[in-house]
C-alpha positions in Angstrom: 64.4 184.3 150.4 61.9 183.4 148.3 62.2 181.2 145.2 61.7 182.6 142.0 58.8 180.2 141.6 57.1 180.6 145.0 57.1 184.6 144.0 55.2 183.3 140.6 52.7 181.4 142.0 52.0 184.1 145.1 51.3 186.8 142.7 49.3 184.7 140.2 47.1 183.8 142.9 47.3 187.8 144.1 46.7 188.6 140.3 43.7 186.2 139.8 41.9 187.7 143.0 42.7 191.5 141.7 41.1 190.5 138.5 38.0 189.1 139.9 37.1 192.0 141.9 38.2 194.3 139.1 37.2 192.8 136.2 39.0 192.5 132.6 40.0 196.2 132.5 43.2 195.7 131.0 41.6 193.2 128.3 39.3 195.5 127.6 41.6 198.5 126.7 44.3 196.3 125.2 41.3 195.0 122.4 40.8 198.7 122.4 44.5 200.1 122.0 46.5 197.2 121.2 50.0 196.8 122.3 50.3 200.8 122.3 48.4 200.6 125.4 50.6 197.5 127.4 53.7 199.2 126.3 52.0 202.8 127.9 51.3 200.7 130.8 54.4 199.4 131.2 56.2 202.8 130.7 54.2 204.5 133.2 55.2 201.6 135.7 58.8 202.4 134.9 58.6 205.4 135.2 57.1 205.2 139.3 60.2 202.8 139.7 62.8 205.1 138.5 61.0 208.3 140.6 60.2 206.2 143.8 64.2 204.8 143.8 65.9 208.0 142.6 63.9 210.0 145.3 64.4 207.3 147.9 60.6 206.8 148.2 59.2 203.4 149.4 55.8 204.7 149.2 54.4 207.3 147.6 50.3 208.4 146.6 49.5 204.8 148.6 51.1 203.0 146.0 54.9 201.4 147.0 57.6 200.4 145.3 56.8 196.6 145.3 53.3 197.7 144.5 54.7 199.2 141.4 56.7 196.4 140.7 54.0 193.9 140.8 51.9 195.9 138.2 55.0 195.9 135.8 55.1 191.7 136.5 51.9 191.8 135.5 51.3 194.3 132.9 54.0 192.5 131.4 52.5 188.8 131.6 49.5 190.0 129.8 51.3 191.5 127.2 52.2 188.5 126.4 49.2 186.7 127.2 47.3 188.8 124.3 50.0 188.5 122.3 50.3 184.5 122.2 47.5 183.9 119.2 49.9 185.6 117.0 52.8 184.7 118.1 54.4 181.7 116.1 54.7 178.3 117.8 58.1 177.7 116.5 59.2 181.5 119.4 56.1 180.0 121.6 58.1 177.1 122.0 61.4 178.5 123.0 59.5 179.7 125.9 57.2 176.5 126.5 54.4 178.2 125.6 
């Protein structure tokens, strides 16, 4: 089994390549709609995960369960990234940010 840090490193690289290919669509939408946009993206991914799991599917509409979890992880990290300028130094320090 891969370690958490190995998975995180691989997903960081994957996400960077994806952002290079598609541009910063998330950032543009976040700048327009704020944290509401983040919440909606996370909510949509959680709903997809629930649907796939509940129906015992590994994939639907060309998006796998793994794809959905990777997207969920990325949306959470993007939200954190965009929130950091408004987070106190104390809270940043708590997480080593």
